[in-house]
N, C-alpha and C positions, 0 to 999 in steps of 0.2 A: 742427757744427750739423746734419749730416745725420741724426744719431742721435736728436735731440730728439723728432721726431714718433713714432718707434717707442716711446720711453719713455712718452710721453703715451698712446699707444694701449694699451700694456700696463696702465697704471694704470686706464684706463677699463674694460678687460675685467675686472680684479680687482674694481672697484667694482660692475660689473654682476652678476657672479656672486654677490657677497655680498648684494646686494639681492634676488636672485631665489631664494634658498634657502627651505626650508620652516620655518625656525626664527625665533623672535623674538629680541629683544635679550638675553634671558636663556637662550637655548638650549632653551626649552620647546616641546613639540609644539603647533603652532597649529591642529591639526585640530579641527573643530567637530562636535558631535553624538556624541562618544564615549560609550558606555554606562557608567553608574556601577554597580559591583557592590557590593551591600550585604552585608557579611559575615554569615553565620549566627550566631545568638546563642551565646555560650559556655555551658558546662555550669554547673550550680549549684555543684558542688564544685571547689575549687581545691587542696585538700589532703586527706589521708587520716588517719584516726585511728591512734593507736599500737595495733597489733593485739593485742599481748600484755597490754594493759590494757583492751581493749574488752569483755572478759567479766568481770563481777563475781565475786569469790571465792565468794560464796554460790551463784551459778549453777554454777560449776566444781565445787563440792562435790556438787551434785546430779547433774551429768553424769558425774563421775568418782568414784563412791562408794568405790572402792578406796583413794583418797588419804586418806580419813578414818582408815584403819587404820595409817597411817604415822606415824613420829615427827615432831615439829614441824619440824625442819630439812629433812627429806625432803618433808614436805607443802609447805613453802615453795618448794622446788625444782620440784615438780610444778606448782604453781599459777603460778609465774613463766612457764612455757611456754618454747618454743623458737622464736625468730623465724626466719622463712623467709629464705633467702639471696636478696637482690635488689640490683640495681645502680642502681635509681632508685626511692627511697622516695616520691617525689612521684606515681609512677604505679602502683606495685604493692607491696603489703606483705602479710604473712601471719604466722600463729603456730599452733603445734600443742602439744597436751598429751596425756599418756598416763599411765594409772595401772593397775597390776596389783592386782587384788583376789583374794580367796580363791576366788571362783567364776568370775571372768571378767576380761578386760582390756578397758578402755574407752579409746578414743582419739577426739580431737576436733581439728579444724583449721578455721581460717577464713582466707579470702583476700579482700582488697579490691583492686579494679582500677579506677583512674580513667582513663577513656577520653578522649582528646583528638583531635579531628579536625583534620587539617592541610589540609583542603579548605575554603576560605572559603565554598563554597556548601553545605556539609554541617555541620549543628550537631553539637556534642559529644554531645547526647542521641541524635540519629539514629545517629551512629557507634556509641555504646554499645548501642543497640538491635540493631544488626547483630551486634555481638560476642555479646550475649546470645542472639540468635536462633540463632547457630551452636552454642552450647552446648545449647540446647533441642533442636535438630535432632539433635545427636550423641547425646542421651539417648533418641532415638526418639519425641519428642513434638512436637506442633504445637498452638499456642494458637488458631490460626484454622481453623475448620471451615466450608467453604462451605455456604450455606443449602440447596442442593439435596442435599448429603450428609446434612444433618440430617433432611430430609424422608424420605430413603430408609432411615433408621436402623431404623425398625420393620420394614420389609420384609426388610432384610438380616439381621436377628437370627436368622431361621430358615434362612438359606442359608450355605453355605461361601463365604468371601470370598477374593479374590485377595490373597496375602501382600503384594503391592506397595501395597495401598491403606492400609496403616498400621493397620488395625483387626483384622487377623488375625495369629496367631502364626506362627512359622517353619514349622509344618506345614500352614498354610492353613486351619485350623479357626477358626470364628468366636470372637471375643473379646467377651464381653458388656460389658466395660468399665463396671462399675458405678460410679455416682456415689458420692463420699465422703459420709459422714454429715453433714459440715459444709457441704455444698453445693458442694464443689470439683469442677471438671470432671476427668475421668479420661482416662488414656491407656493405652498398652501397659505391659508389665512386663518390660523388658530383663533378662536374666539369671535369670528366674524358673525354679524347679526343681520346680514342682508342690507346693510347701509351702503351709501355711495362710496364709502372708503374701500370697498372691495376692489375698486379699480387700482388701488395701491396696496397690493398684498404683501405679506411677509415674504422676504426673499433673500437670496445670497447677494452680497454686494461685491462689486469689482473695484480694483484699485484702491483698496483700503487695508493697509497692513499686509500681512501674509495671508490672512483669511478673515472674512467678515460676513455678518448677516444682520438683517433688520427684522424685528418682530413687531407687528402692528396689532394692538389689542384694543379695538373699539369696545363699547359697552356690551355686556353680556345680554343675551336674549332674555326678555322679561324684566329687565332692570329699568327703573325710572330715571336713575342717575345717568347723565351723559358723559361720565368719566371716560377719557381716552388716553391711552399710554402707548408710547413708542420706545422700543429698546434697540440700541445698536451695540453689537458685541464684535470686537475684533481682536486679533492676535498679531503681535509684532515680536518676533524672536520668542523669548521666554516670558513675555508679559501679556496677560489677557485683560482687556479693558472693556468695561460695560458702562454705557450711557443710557439713562432712563429719563424720559421727558414726558410730562403728562399735563393735561388740562382738565379742570372740573368747572364747567360753566355755573354761573350763579343761579340761572333758571333752567329748569328741566326742558324747557322748550328750545333752548339754545343747543346747537350741535357743534362740537369742536371741529376745527379745520384739520383733518387728519393729514392732508398733504403738507400743510405748513409745519406741523409737528415733526413729520418725517424729514423734511428738508433741513430744519434747524438742528435736529438731532444728528443727522449725517454730517452737517457742516461742523458741528462741535467735535464729533469723533475724528474728522479729518485734521482738525487743528491739533487735537491731542496726539494723533499719530505723528504729525510733523514735529511737534515739540519733543516727543520721545526720540525721534531720529536725529535730532540736533546734537 
């Protein structure tokens, strides 16, 4: 009988500890006033198009004129394209085409990247904008010009600029950065070699997706090859699209038409943007 009070005391301690913990009957946290985090909205696009079927054959015939000279079965092979190797077709897909003509070789590639944010406080669109901005910066362009810089533009046109300000070339000489005839804002011309294509510089594009730029890459200085490539990159919601279009003339004495490459690359990019918005 001497042990009964001890057992009763132990039972009372157990009951007291159970009653004094911070949980409820279901084990849920009973803290009051915990903030509720509202997840950022998801992006518009949950899937990506089939890249090798994203460009109509009529468009491919225009972009790859050499294919028209090939026999039927070889034409079909060219127009089918070659899908990019990817391990997650829900996130990134691409396709490329190439045709050798009597005067030049034309190549085309397109890439679609669907961006997903894993941070509940950051939307897919905002994350995609960050991805796009890195590509724009890598191209040596910037879509945002501070108001005070715009005001100083007229004064700076007659002065040599610091190469670090983004409006001067590698030698520090002023870059007039002419505006495009279609009203697009302009930027620098990475890779320019003093050719006539400088009149069509790399630049920010208007009215294409949520943000877009064109990068013009004529042949590098000192190279005998006249290879010329144009890239158009744009973002629409949480998808970033890249179009690359290039020409390699058969003879080193032939110079690719940079204006034509730019116009056709932009036209294709706009068709892709329209198809995505449907």
